[in-house]
N, C-alpha and C positions, 0 to 999 in steps of 0.2 A: 224802364217799365217799373221795375220795384220804386223808386220815387216817385211815379204816379200814384202806384196803389196807396202809398205810404200818407202824401197827402190826399189822397181821396177819404182815405178812412179817417182823417183827421178834421175834414170837411165835416165829414160824416156827423163822427162825434160829436165837434163843437155844437152844429146846429141840433142836435137832439137834445143836448146840455142847452143851451137857450131857449129850446122850444119844451122841456120840463121847469124848466126854469119860469116861463112866461106863464103856462098852466098852471101852475102852483098859485104864482101870484092872484091871474084872475079866477083861482079856486079859492082862495081865501078871503079876497075881496066880494068874490060870490056869499059865501059862505055867511059874514060878517055884513 
């Protein structure tokens, strides 16, 4: 059970980082 939670947290963090990266790139492209 704990392993599943750890994996779930890992996936959520990974997706969040990717989303923030994409958002930052789009913001930079839009700003310029």
